[in-house]
N, C-alpha and C positions, 0 to 999 in steps of 0.2 A: 501493498500500500505506499502510497506519499502522502510525506506528511507537509504540510504547510506551515511556513514562519513566515510571519509578517514581520517587518520592523517600520517604525515610525515613519512619519513624514518631517517635511523640514515647514518651516515657520514661512506665510509669503512673505512678500516685501517689494522695495522699489528701486529704482537708481535715480539719485537727483538730476535732473536735469540741466546741461549746459546752454550757455548761449547759444542761438543760433547764427549764424553768418550766410546771408542769403544774396545773392545776384537776381537784382527784378526786374518784370517785364511787362508789357502794358497787358490789359485783357484781352482774352483771345476766345475762343470757340466756347459756346456754352457759358459765355461771363466768364469765365477760368481766368484768374491771372497766373499766369506759368511764371515759377521761379527755379533756379537752381539752386540746390544748395551743395555748396563745395567743399569738401574735405571731411573727414572723419570729426572733428572733433563738432564744426557745424550740423551732420546727423543726427550725434547724439541728444543735441537738444531738440530734436522731433519727437524723442522719444512716448511721451504722453498723449499728446495729438496722435502721433502713427499706430500706435493700439488703440487707440478709442477709432480710428476710421477700419483698421483692422477688423474691429469685433462688429463693426458696422456693416461691412461689406462680405470679406471672405475669411472669417474667422478659422486658419489655421496654421499652424507652430511655426512655419517654414517664413510663414510672410511678416510675422511678428518681430518687431524694433530690437530686442535682446537674440535673439537667433540672427536677423541677420548681421548684427554688432557682430557678434563675435565669428561670424564666416568673414567678414570683412577684414577683423585682428586677425584671423589665423590664417587666410589666404590670398588676401588683397592690401597687406599693410603699406606695401609699397606703391599700389596703384594709385591713380587720381580716381577718387569718387566723385560723381556726378548723380546727382538725385533732382530729378526734374520733379518736381510737386504743383500742385495746380490750387488757389485758394480761390473759394466763392466770395462774392462782392462782400459779406461779411468779414472776411478774412480766415473763417475755417479752411483746415486743410481739407482738400474734397478729393485729391487723387496723388498718387505718387510711382514715381519707377525709380529704381536705384540702379545705377550703370556706372561703368568703369570704363575709363578711358584706356585704349591698349593699342598699340602699335606691331604691325608683324605680319608676315603672308599668307596669302590664301592662294592653294595652287600655286605656287610659285610666283603671285603678285602683290607688290608693298601694298597695304591697305591700311586707312587709319579707321577704328572700328571704336562705338560703342555698344559694349556687352554687357548681358545683363548681371549681374553682384550675383554668380551662384557658380556652382559645379556641380558633379554628381553626388556629391555630399548636401546638397541643397535637397534632394529629391524632386521639389518641383517649385515652381517660379511663376510669379503672375503680376500683372498690373494691380494696383490698387485704386477703386476708382469708383463714387458712386454714381456719377454714370459715365460707365465706361465709353461710350461713343463718342461723347463731348470730350470726354479726357484727351481719347486717344487722336482727335480733332486737332485739341489745342496742343498737343506734344508735340504731333509731326509739324504742327506749322510754325511753331517757334525753331525746332531742330531745322525745317527747311531753310529756313534763313539764316544759319548757321552754315559757312564754309568750311570748317575743322574735321569734319568727317566725311566717310565714305560707305558706311553701311553700319547699321544697326540690327545686332544680333542678340535673339533671348532664346535662352533652352528652355526645353523639357514643361512647356506649359501645357496644362492639363486638358483634355477634352471639355470643350464648354467655358473655358477660362476666358476674364476680361481682356487678356492681351492679343486675343486674335479682331480685335476691333483696330489694334493700330495698323493690320493688313489690310484692311475696307478704309481706313483713312489714307494711306500711303497712296492705295490706288487710285482714290479721286484725285490727290493732287499729282497724281502720274509720274509715281517713282515704281520702279521695279520691284518687285517684290519675290521671295520663293518661302517655302517650306518643306518640310518633310518629317515623318515620326522617325522618334528618337527611341522608346520604348513601350512597352503593353504593361502596364503595372498591374497586380491583381488585389483583389481587396474583396472582404465576406461582410456581408450586413448579418450580423450576428442575431440569431432566434431567442426566444425564450426560453430553452433549454437546449443542452448538450443534446442531449437523444436525437431532439429535432434535428441539430447537427448532423448528427452521425447517420441519421437518414437519406440524407444527401451524398455519402460517401459512397465510394463500391465497396461489395463485400470483402475483394481483394485485400484492399487497404486497410480496410476495420482489420482484417484477419490477422494483417502483416503486423501493426500495431500489437495486436494482442500478443500475438509471439513471443515479439522481441522485447515487448516488457517483461512477459515472463522470464526469457533467459537475462536478460539485464538481471533480474531481483536474485535469479540465482545465483550469480556475484557479490552483493551482500545488500545492504541497506539501502534504499534509495528515498531521497526527500527533496523536495521542493523550495526554495526560497523565492521570497520575494520583499525587495528592499524601494523603498520608497523616499526616505529622506538624509538628511547630512549625517548620520553618525558610520564611522567607517568607511563613507564614500571610497578616498583614495586606496584604501585597500581594496576593496570588493572591484575599483574601474582595474587598478592593476592587476588581478586575477582573473576578469573577462580579456582585454588584451594581451594577456599570455596566452589563454585557450587561442584562439583566433588566430597568434601569429606561429603555434605551433603545425598549424592545418597547409592546406594549401595556398592561400595567401602568403604566409611567410616565404613559402618556396617562391613565389610567385615575385614577393618584394610589395606587396599591395595590403599588408596588414597593419593596423592604424597603429602598433607599436615603433614601424620601420621609418615614419615620415615624422620630424616634428610637428609643421604644421596641423597636421593633421591630427595626431596625437594632442597638441595644444587644442583646437575645433573641440573634440568630443569630451575633453575633460572640462573645458570651462561652460561647455554647453549641460553636460550632468550636472555640474556646481549649480548653474541656476535655475537648473531645471528643478532640481531636488529643493530649491530654495524656494522655487513658486507652489512645490509641491505636484510637477509633473513631470517627474521621471518616475521611469519603471524600469528596474533590473529584476530579471529572473535569473536564476541556478537553477540547473538539475545538477542533483549532487550523488555519488556512488561513495557509500562510507566516509561520507564528510569531504569528499575532495568532488569539485566541480569538474561535469563534464560537459557540458552544456550552458549557454546566456544567451539571453534576449536584451539587446541595448534599447530602449524605445521610451516613449513620450506617450503621455495621457491627457487629451483635451476635448473637453466637451465630447463626451462619452465613446472618443475612437481611440483604438491604441494602434501607434503609429510604430511600427518598426525598424529602428533604422537600423540595427547590425546584431544579426544572431551570428553564432559559432558552436562549435564542439569540438571535444577531443575525438581525432579522427583515428587516433587506434582503438576506437570502438565503436566503429563505423557501421562493423555488423550486428549492433544493436541496436540502429538509427537512435542516437540520443535525441538527436535536433527535433526528430518529428515527435517522440515521446515528450519530447518538452513543449514543442507545438502543443501539442494535445493538452498539456495539461496547464499551458496557459490561457487557451481558448475556456477551456472549464471554466476559470477562475474570472476568467474578460465578463461569462453570462452570468457568473453568480455575483460578480460584483456591478451587473446593469449594464454593462457597457454594451452600446449598439453599434458599431463598426470596427473592424480588424482590417488593419491599412497595411498590405505587406512591404509597400514601398519597392521602389528600383525593378529590376526588369522582370521579365516573365520566366520562371524556373521550372525545372520539372517539379522540385519538392514544393512550391508553392500548389502547382496545378494539383497535386493530388486532394488538395483539401476543396476543391471543386470552386474556384473564386470566379467571381467576376472579373473583366479587365477594363483600366480605364488607359486610354491612349494619349501619350504625351508625344507633342510637336516642337521641334526648334524652329523658329520663325525671324526671317533677314529681311530688311527692309534696305535697297540702296540707293545713294544719292546720287544723282545723274553726273557725275564727276567722270572722268576719263577712267579712275582706277575704279571706281563703283560699276560702271561699265562692263569693264573688262572682266571682274573678278561674277560678276551675273554670269555674262555671257558663257563664265571658266565653268562656273558650277552647275547653270541649267542649261548649259546649250554645249559646250566642246565634253565636257567632261560625262555627262549620259550616253552622246554619240563615240566616244570613244571606248567607254565599258562595253556597251551594246557589240560595237567590232572585237574587241578583245574577247565576250563571249564567244561570237560566231567564229573567230580564230579559232580558239580550244576546241570548239566542235568541229571543225572542218580536219584540223589536226587528228583529232580522236578517231576521224571518219576515215583519213588516211591510215593510221595505225592501226 
């Protein structure tokens, strides 16, 4: 039998706001006044009204000020932060889009880029706006008047995301656009009971879970530990990251502990989430030793699984899936309503019969020479070259 150990939550709190330094603009589309907030210090000053806007529009942890601040401090501390904000006639924050200035090459071509303040650790990204159509138009009118960029690139916008309005606004302005799907991310709507969830699963998968649980129980005492508070957090994180580094991610060099900036991100995010009562760490233990873990956030009834891992020496017992089963049971017991696997679609996630949410990369090109060349390379030359390469491979295969 699994034993559940619950540890205490941390207390909630807030970080004092710092003064905001902005560059102002004239009122734009929808009566919005577009302002660019430049730099990390000025961004910090937006915290209270930023989170109020998130709660009013699309309240997910990835869009909240604290998450973005930690991401920027960890992954983009040397980049120029440029946050587009839209304020209504009363001066209230009504729209926001955090961007980074970046210079680099795309398909070998130099381009001045504005990119979303995100990467794959962000899970998803979106425009924040009370009226996303008006905000998108105002932001694009503002950017179109600036000569210092060639393309705007936004990664991993979930289906139905407000950032898609940016593409519509760009088309209205005659700007070339492009989009392509990035990942299909699984999620589960949680039922009232685990028995109901079991009924959705294949009999083969249910049988495998029972058999592997019996095999693991033969090796010793199994316990489930759930941690959501600040006490002993650093030691628990060290244990979790150690397990991840022992597996394929460690061999590949992509484990959290193998990158200073990634380690800083997940440590600080855990500290803040524990302080706010949003952290959810689960450990599956065998004879007191952790053999699998979940690093997750909980927010408004949803369990967001950021990082799972297990001891691959025990892979024949499926400790990762056994932990998943117990976490799902506990989430249902605690009346959570959704389990979001996050990240790409993988076989072990599909075993739970989830729905899939497509995420998309969006790009808008300014009609500069560089912008036109990159657009043609990405959406004309590259598809043609790829199709030709496929035809060549097939032809060579027939000759062989």
